[in-house]
Each structure stands twice: as structure tokens, then as C-alpha cells.
C-alpha positions as CSV (number, residue, x, y, z in Angstrom):
1,M,14.2,-3.1,16.8
2,A,13.7,-6.7,15.7
3,N,13.0,-8.9,12.6
4,L,9.9,-11.0,12.1
5,S,9.0,-14.1,10.3
6,L,5.6,-15.6,9.4
7,K,5.7,-19.3,8.2
8,N,2.6,-20.9,6.7
9,V,0.5,-19.1,9.0
10,T,-3.3,-19.7,9.0
11,K,-6.2,-18.6,10.9
12,S,-9.7,-20.0,10.8
13,F,-12.8,-19.0,12.7
14,G,-14.7,-22.4,12.9
15,A,-14.6,-24.0,9.1
16,L,-14.1,-20.5,7.4
17,E,-10.4,-19.8,6.9
18,I,-9.4,-16.3,6.8
19,I,-5.7,-16.3,6.5
20,K,-4.4,-19.2,4.1
21,G,-0.8,-19.9,4.5
22,I,1.3,-16.7,4.8
23,D,4.9,-16.9,4.4
24,L,6.8,-13.4,5.1
25,E,10.0,-12.0,6.3
26,I,10.1,-8.4,7.7
27,K,13.6,-7.2,8.2
28,E,14.9,-5.0,11.1
29,R,14.2,-1.5,10.7
30,E,12.0,-2.1,7.7
31,F,8.7,0.0,7.1
32,C,6.4,-2.8,5.8
33,V,2.7,-2.1,4.7
34,F,-0.1,-4.6,4.5
35,V,-2.5,-3.4,1.7
36,G,-5.4,-4.9,0.0
37,P,-9.4,-4.3,-0.3
38,S,-11.6,-4.7,2.7
39,G,-12.0,-8.4,3.7
40,C,-8.6,-9.4,2.5
41,G,-7.3,-10.3,5.9
42,K,-4.9,-7.5,6.4
43,S,-6.1,-6.4,9.8
44,T,-6.7,-10.1,11.0
45,L,-3.0,-10.7,9.9
46,L,-1.8,-7.9,12.1
47,R,-4.1,-9.0,15.2
48,L,-2.2,-12.5,14.7
49,I,1.2,-10.5,15.1
50,A,0.0,-8.8,18.1
51,G,-1.4,-11.7,19.8
52,L,-5.0,-10.4,19.9
53,E,-5.9,-13.4,17.9
54,E,-4.7,-17.0,18.0
55,I,-2.7,-18.5,15.4
56,T,-4.7,-21.6,13.8
57,S,-1.5,-23.1,12.5
58,G,2.0,-22.2,11.6
59,D,4.7,-20.0,13.4
60,L,5.1,-16.7,14.4
61,V,8.9,-15.6,15.1
62,I,10.0,-12.6,16.5
63,A,13.7,-11.7,17.0
64,G,14.2,-15.5,16.5
65,K,11.9,-16.6,19.2
66,R,8.6,-18.3,18.4
67,V,5.7,-16.3,20.0
68,N,2.5,-18.1,19.1
69,D,2.0,-18.8,22.9
70,V,3.4,-15.5,24.2
71,P,1.1,-13.3,25.7
72,P,0.6,-9.8,23.9
73,D,2.1,-7.7,26.5
74,E,5.5,-9.8,26.5
75,R,5.9,-10.0,22.9
76,G,7.6,-6.5,22.8
77,L,5.2,-4.8,20.4
78,A,3.0,-1.6,20.5
79,M,-0.1,-1.1,18.5
80,V,-1.8,2.2,17.2
81,F,-5.4,1.2,16.4
82,Q,-7.9,3.2,13.8
83,S,-9.5,4.6,17.0
84,Y,-7.3,6.6,19.1
85,A,-8.6,4.4,22.2
86,L,-7.4,7.5,24.5
87,Y,-8.6,7.5,28.1
88,P,-10.9,10.9,28.1
89,H,-10.5,11.6,31.8
90,M,-6.7,11.6,31.6
91,T,-4.4,14.2,30.3
92,V,-2.2,13.9,27.3
93,R,0.6,13.5,30.1
94,E,-1.3,11.0,31.8
95,N,-2.4,9.1,28.5
96,M,1.1,8.6,27.4
97,G,2.6,7.7,30.7
98,F,0.0,5.2,31.7
99,A,1.7,2.2,30.3
100,L,5.0,3.1,32.4
101,K,2.6,3.7,35.5
102,L,1.2,0.1,35.4
103,Q,5.1,-1.0,35.2
104,K,5.6,0.9,38.3
105,I,8.3,3.1,36.8
106,P,9.1,6.0,39.0
107,A,7.4,9.2,38.4
108,A,10.6,11.1,37.9
109,E,11.8,8.9,35.0
110,R,8.0,8.3,33.7
111,N,7.7,12.3,33.4
112,A,11.2,12.5,31.7
113,R,10.2,10.0,29.1
114,V,6.8,11.7,28.5
115,E,8.4,14.9,27.9
116,K,11.0,13.4,25.5
117,V,8.3,11.6,23.3
118,A,6.3,14.9,23.5
119,T,9.1,16.8,22.1
120,L,9.6,14.2,19.4
121,L,6.0,14.3,18.3
122,E,5.7,18.2,18.9
123,L,3.0,17.6,21.7
124,G,4.7,19.6,24.6
125,P,2.2,22.5,24.7
126,Y,-0.7,20.0,24.9
127,L,0.6,17.8,27.9
128,D,-1.9,19.0,30.2
129,R,-4.8,19.0,27.9
130,K,-7.6,16.2,27.7
131,P,-8.3,14.5,24.6
132,R,-11.6,16.4,23.7
133,A,-9.2,19.6,23.6
134,L,-7.2,18.1,20.9
135,S,-7.7,17.9,16.9
136,G,-7.9,14.6,15.3
137,G,-4.1,14.7,14.1
138,Q,-3.2,15.6,17.8
139,R,-5.0,12.7,19.2
140,Q,-3.5,10.5,16.8
141,R,0.1,11.8,17.8
142,V,-0.7,11.1,21.4
143,A,-1.9,7.2,20.5
144,I,1.6,7.2,18.7
145,G,3.4,8.6,21.6
146,R,1.7,6.2,23.9
147,A,3.2,3.3,21.7
148,I,6.6,5.0,21.4
149,I,6.9,5.5,25.1
150,R,7.0,1.7,25.6
151,E,10.1,1.4,23.6
152,P,8.7,-1.8,21.6
153,S,10.9,-3.6,19.3
154,I,8.2,-3.4,16.4
155,F,5.5,-0.9,15.9
156,L,1.9,-2.0,14.6
157,F,-0.4,0.4,12.9
158,D,-3.9,-0.5,12.0
159,E,-5.2,1.9,9.8
160,P,-4.3,4.9,11.9
161,L,-5.1,7.8,9.3
162,S,-8.6,6.6,8.3
163,N,-10.4,8.7,10.7
164,L,-8.6,12.0,9.6
165,D,-9.6,14.4,7.0
166,A,-7.7,14.6,3.6
167,A,-5.3,17.3,4.5
168,L,-4.5,15.9,7.9
169,R,-3.9,12.4,6.4
170,V,-1.2,14.0,4.4
171,Q,0.3,15.9,7.2
172,T,0.3,12.8,9.6
173,R,1.3,10.5,6.8
174,I,4.6,12.8,6.4
175,E,5.0,12.6,10.4
176,L,5.0,8.9,10.4
177,A,7.7,8.6,7.6
178,R,9.8,11.2,9.3
179,L,9.1,9.2,12.8
180,H,10.4,5.9,11.2
181,E,13.5,7.6,9.8
182,R,14.4,9.3,13.5
183,L,13.4,6.1,15.6
184,G,14.9,3.3,12.9
185,S,12.2,1.0,14.1
186,T,10.5,-1.9,12.5
187,M,7.0,-0.8,11.7
188,I,4.0,-2.9,10.2
189,Y,1.4,-0.8,9.0
190,V,-2.2,-2.1,7.6
191,T,-4.0,0.1,5.1
192,H,-6.5,-0.1,2.2
193,D,-5.1,3.1,0.7
194,Q,-2.7,2.3,-1.7
195,V,-1.4,5.7,-2.0
196,E,-0.3,5.4,1.8
197,A,1.3,2.3,0.9
198,M,3.1,3.7,-1.9
199,T,4.5,6.8,0.1
200,L,5.4,5.1,3.3
201,A,6.6,1.6,2.8
202,D,10.1,0.2,2.2
203,K,8.1,-3.2,1.6
204,I,4.4,-3.6,0.4
205,V,2.6,-7.0,1.0
206,V,-0.6,-6.9,-1.5
207,L,-3.1,-9.3,0.2
208,K,-6.4,-10.6,-1.4
209,D,-8.7,-13.5,-0.1
210,G,-6.1,-14.1,2.6
211,R,-3.3,-14.9,0.7
212,I,-0.3,-12.8,-0.5
213,E,-0.5,-11.6,-4.0
214,Q,3.0,-9.9,-4.2
215,V,5.6,-8.6,-2.0
216,G,8.2,-6.0,-3.0
217,S,9.3,-2.3,-3.1
218,P,6.6,0.4,-4.2
219,M,8.3,0.8,-7.6
220,E,8.7,-2.8,-8.2
221,L,5.1,-3.4,-7.6
222,Y,4.0,-0.4,-9.6
223,H,6.3,-1.3,-12.8
224,H,6.2,-5.3,-12.5
225,P,3.0,-6.3,-11.1
226,V,2.9,-10.2,-11.0
227,N,-0.9,-10.1,-12.0
228,R,-3.9,-8.2,-13.1
229,F,-5.0,-7.7,-9.6
230,V,-1.8,-6.0,-8.3
231,G,-1.4,-4.0,-11.6
232,G,-5.2,-2.7,-11.1
233,F,-4.8,-2.0,-7.2
234,I,-1.2,-0.2,-7.1
235,G,-1.4,3.1,-8.9
236,S,-3.8,6.1,-8.9
237,P,-5.5,6.4,-11.3
238,K,-5.4,2.8,-11.6
239,M,-4.0,1.0,-14.6
240,N,-6.1,0.9,-17.9
241,F,-7.0,-2.5,-19.1
242,I,-7.9,-3.3,-22.8
243,K,-9.1,-6.4,-23.9
244,A,-7.1,-8.1,-26.8
245,R,-5.8,-11.1,-28.4
246,I,-2.3,-12.4,-29.2
247,G,-1.2,-12.1,-32.7
248,S,2.4,-13.6,-32.7
249,A,5.4,-13.9,-30.7
250,S,9.1,-13.1,-31.5
251,A,12.4,-12.6,-29.6
252,G,11.3,-8.9,-29.6
253,G,8.0,-9.5,-27.7
254,V,4.5,-10.5,-28.4
255,E,2.3,-8.8,-31.1
256,I,-1.1,-7.9,-29.5
257,L,-4.3,-7.5,-31.7
258,L,-6.8,-4.8,-30.2
259,P,-10.1,-4.7,-31.5
260,G,-10.8,-2.6,-34.6
261,G,-7.3,-3.8,-36.4
262,V,-5.0,-2.1,-34.0
263,R,-1.7,-4.1,-33.7
264,M,1.2,-3.4,-31.2
265,T,4.2,-5.1,-30.1
266,V,4.9,-5.3,-26.5
267,P,8.4,-6.5,-25.1
268,V,7.0,-9.2,-23.0
269,A,7.8,-13.0,-23.2
270,A,5.0,-15.2,-24.5
271,Q,5.4,-18.1,-22.2
272,T,2.9,-20.5,-22.7
273,A,0.4,-18.1,-24.3
274,A,-0.7,-19.2,-27.5
275,N,-1.7,-17.3,-30.8
276,G,-5.2,-16.1,-30.7
277,E,-5.4,-16.4,-26.9
278,G,-7.5,-13.7,-25.0
279,V,-5.5,-11.2,-23.1
280,E,-5.5,-7.9,-21.4
281,L,-3.2,-4.9,-22.2
282,G,-2.4,-3.1,-19.3
283,V,-1.2,0.6,-19.8
284,R,-0.8,3.3,-17.0
285,P,-2.3,6.9,-17.6
286,E,1.3,8.4,-17.9
287,H,2.0,5.8,-20.6
288,L,-0.8,7.0,-22.9
289,R,-0.2,9.7,-25.2
290,V,-2.2,12.3,-27.0
291,D,-0.6,11.5,-30.6
292,D,-2.4,12.7,-34.0
293,S,-1.1,9.6,-35.5
294,G,-1.9,7.2,-32.5
295,P,-3.8,3.9,-33.4
296,L,-6.5,4.4,-30.4
297,S,-9.1,7.0,-31.1
298,G,-11.9,8.4,-29.0
299,T,-14.0,10.8,-27.1
300,V,-13.1,12.8,-24.0
301,I,-15.8,12.3,-21.6
302,V,-14.5,13.7,-18.5
303,V,-11.4,16.1,-17.8
304,E,-9.8,16.2,-14.5
305,R,-7.7,19.4,-14.2
306,L,-5.3,19.1,-11.2
307,G,-3.0,22.3,-12.0
308,S,0.2,20.5,-12.8
309,E,-1.6,17.5,-14.5
310,T,-4.6,16.8,-16.2
311,F,-6.3,13.3,-16.5
312,L,-8.5,12.8,-19.7
313,H,-11.2,9.9,-19.3
314,V,-11.4,8.9,-23.1
315,E,-14.2,6.6,-24.3
316,L,-12.4,4.5,-27.1
317,S,-14.2,3.3,-30.3
318,L,-13.5,-0.1,-28.5
319,E,-16.2,0.6,-26.3
320,T,-13.5,1.0,-23.3
321,I,-12.8,3.9,-21.2
322,V,-9.3,5.0,-20.4
323,I,-7.5,7.4,-18.8
324,A,-4.6,9.5,-20.1
325,Q,-2.4,11.7,-18.2
326,V,-1.3,15.0,-20.1
327,S,0.2,18.2,-18.8
328,G,-1.7,20.7,-16.7
329,G,-1.6,23.1,-19.7
330,S,-3.4,20.8,-21.8
331,T,-6.2,22.7,-24.2
332,I,-8.1,19.5,-24.6
333,R,-12.0,19.9,-23.6
334,L,-14.7,17.8,-22.9
335,H,-16.0,16.0,-26.1
336,D,-13.2,16.6,-28.1
337,Q,-12.1,13.7,-30.4
338,V,-8.4,12.6,-29.6
339,R,-6.0,10.0,-30.8
340,L,-3.8,8.3,-28.4
341,S,-0.8,6.0,-28.5
342,A,0.9,3.7,-25.7
343,V,4.7,3.6,-24.8
344,A,4.9,-0.1,-25.6
345,T,8.0,-0.7,-23.5
346,A,5.6,0.4,-20.4
347,C,2.7,-1.8,-21.3
348,H,1.9,-5.1,-19.6
349,V,0.2,-7.9,-20.9
350,F,-2.1,-10.2,-18.8
351,S,-3.1,-13.9,-19.5
352,G,-6.7,-15.2,-19.1
353,D,-6.2,-16.4,-15.6
354,G,-4.6,-12.6,-14.8
355,T,-1.0,-13.5,-14.6
356,A,1.4,-11.3,-16.1
357,L,3.5,-12.3,-18.9
358,P,7.1,-11.4,-18.1
359,A,8.8,-8.3,-19.2
360,L,11.8,-8.9,-21.4
361,S,13.8,-6.1,-19.6
362,R,13.2,-4.6,-16.3
363,H,12.1,-0.8,-15.7
364,P,14.8,1.5,-14.3
365,L,13.0,2.7,-11.5
366,A,11.6,-0.7,-10.5
367,A,14.4,-1.4,-8.1
368,Y,14.5,2.2,-6.6
369,P,12.8,2.1,-2.8
370,I,11.0,5.2,-1.8
């Protein structure tokens, strides 16, 4: 177990700068997830930590030691890749124990450690099978076991679930969460899937174009995104955005003017926003209510029934499509006319440059880790 610090780390390929001054602290035992769209630099950042790419400038510190020039095999890390990268001619036992064999660990100790890790990952019955005789989820567990057996100070995961089908992704995600709890290890995990990030992380690092947009617990990012990008990226279905203008500001918040003459007051601080300035109202699907006297009206164009909940895609008269979450037993149908209201205390206001106007009070769940 170890902590890790990135201090103004950059990475350039020729004239192209990919990682642009990353400062980050990852605590011992923390499960930290790097998340962001394709091309944001998250896998490159993980490879810099692993030592598979050279840092252009800045410092990487692991357990108090600067390791920029330390070879990958001496950093005390273990990495699990997107592809399982198993040796096809070796059994599960041989794959998991190969790193120990290279270290010239005696066979008896090697086998004991393999058996222990196999029991932890429920791979005992498969130790004498070769990878081709395993399912995708079993192969991924072998890859994880090969990392565990080295007893690293930090685990690195590079989109390890992306090759699995939907059901297997959920199962393996649960296994990873339980594994982190049992091992108490520091883990750094890369994914483009914000659902994985929300369900696994103690800390989420949202990346865009090689820069950190926001760092925080899952609920902190969900309830208090610092900008429109984070608000739209974290959450499924994503946050709704409605173009608006600032009407006036007071101690109780900012009055927002929506097209069609709709007005609502959101408890955020105006900061430097001026009356009449263009902004966007952000509201999550669960904070839109079907309300016969609601100020927003529209037509239901898609109904997604998921059992316990239903998502209504509503085309507003504002020529904007929003998603509202209602109960699974809702009787609303396709093409129905509905009226909606928003829970003002849960809404967000984003200025023209995408920055969130700060909330006057914090959401009670925002401080809770998963």
C-alpha cells in the first residue's frame, strides 16, 4: 500500500502536448478512478504512472520517493490491461505464478501463493485449465490474480471490463469492489464509463483534453459539478440543459428566464453574472416532476420503461428535449402532452463559459462517499 502524488506532470509527443500540468494526490488505500471521454489523456496518465511512458516534465512521487527515472518493474506497481494478456500455452496456475518464477521464488512458496490468490478470486477449480477454456470474466480474474500475487503497493487498471458483456461487467465490477475492500490496497482505475466510476470510486478524477476538470467523491461530483462538462458527463441519464437568461439576483438566488416567459428562482450566487446574460439551466432527470400546473409543457416522444422507473423523453415547446424520471408504474404514454416542474433547490446554472454558479447551500448527499 502506498500513496501517490503527481506534481505538475506533463507529457508531450513532439510538439503535441497530451498531458497538461496534472497535480493530484492519491491517498493510501484509496480507490481512484480516472474518467473522461476518448482522447482525454486518462490512459496516457496511467502509463506515465506505470513507467510505460516517460514524463516530459513534473514529478511522480510514490510513497515519498520520486520515481520518474525508476524502471517499471522497480516501482512496486502491478497493471491489469484492457486485453487479458495471458500466455495461451500456460495454465491458469502457470500464468498467475509466472512473475514469481522469474523472481526465482521456490516452487513450494510459489504454489502456496497461487492457491491463496486463486481462493480469493474463486479460481481454484480452474487452475489447471488454459485460457481458451475460460470465460471472459474468468480470464479477467486470472489477469487480476497475476497482479495480486506480486503484492504491489498500487494496482493500476486500464479499462479492464471493456471486453466483457453487460452482465459480466456488472458482476466483475462488484468483484473488484469487494476485492478492494478485502485487500485494502491503493487502486487507480481508468474508464470512459461514468457508471463504473460512480460505483467503484472513493475519488473520481474527471479529465478533458489532458487537464483535470474536477476531483471529488462520486456524490460531490454528481451534486456539485464545477462546470457544464462535468455536469453532463457524470450521471446516467445525463443532466438536462435548457438555455435561459438571468433575470435578476437576490440573497435567495438567481431568477432564471426561460423561453416562453417561464421564470424560476434557483438558489445559486450570481457572482459576476449580469442581468440578461445567457446561461444554461441544468436539471437532472430525477429532479423534473410531472406536474399539471408545471411551467414547462411538451410532448412525450420516447418512453423507456425499466421496471422500477420510467424515463420520459419530452420535447418541450422550447424546442428542447429533456428526460424526466418517473415511477415505473406511470401510465403516461407516447405522444401524451405533459407539464413539468423542476426542483429548484437541485438545479444548476452554468454561465456562458460553462462554469457553474456556486450553490448557496450544499446538497446533503454530496459529502457521502459510495
